[in-house]
N, C-alpha and C positions, 0 to 999 in steps of 0.2 A: 504494500500500500504506500509506503514512503516513497518508493521509486515512482509510482503513479502520480503522486502529488508533485514531485520534482519535475517529472516530464510535462505535466500539465502547466506548471508555472513557467517552464522554459518555452512552451508553446504560446502562452498568453503574453508573457513579457518579452519574448524574443531577445533582441539585442540588449535590453536593459535587465535581463534576468540576474546577472551577477550583482548588480546594484541592489535589486530587491532582495536577493538572497542574503547579502551582507547585512542589510537592515533587519531582516527577519532573524538572523543569527544574533545580532546585538540585542534586539528586543527580547528574544527568547532567553538569552543569558541573564539579562537584567530582571526578568520576571520568573525565572525557574520553569520555563515552558520548553517544549521541544520545538526546534526550528521548523520542522515540517508542519506542526500544528499552527504556528504563526503564519507560515507560508500558505497554508490552506485557507486561513481567514483572509489573507490578502488576495488570494485567488477569488474567493467569494465576492469581496468588495469590487475587484476588477470586473467580474462578470456582471455585477449589478449596475456599477456606475462608470465603468470604463477603465482600462489599464492605465491610461494617462494620469488619472487621479492618483493611483497607487505609485506610479513611477515618479510623479512630480512632488509628492509629499514625503519629506525626509523623516518626519516625526511619526513613527508607526503608532505610538500610543495615541496621539491626537487623531490619527486616521481611524483607528479602531473605535475610539470614543465617539467620533463624529458619525461613523456608520451606525453605531448602536443608537445614538440619538435619532438619526435619520429613520431607522427602523421603528422606533417608538412613536414618532409623530406621523408616520406614514399611514 
């Protein structure tokens, strides 16, 4: 399953995958989560709101919080 998530992220983020992966790793380390779990959340956000949003936002915590708020008021 981890490999599937990584492959899907590579497909969605293409040339920017390494940037998104690095951000996911950093956030995962800061929050004691697995990188692939964070990456999976970022994939979900990209599928709902576009990969450009995920690629353009360097603050993963803010991005996840914004998405959670967006889902609450939707």
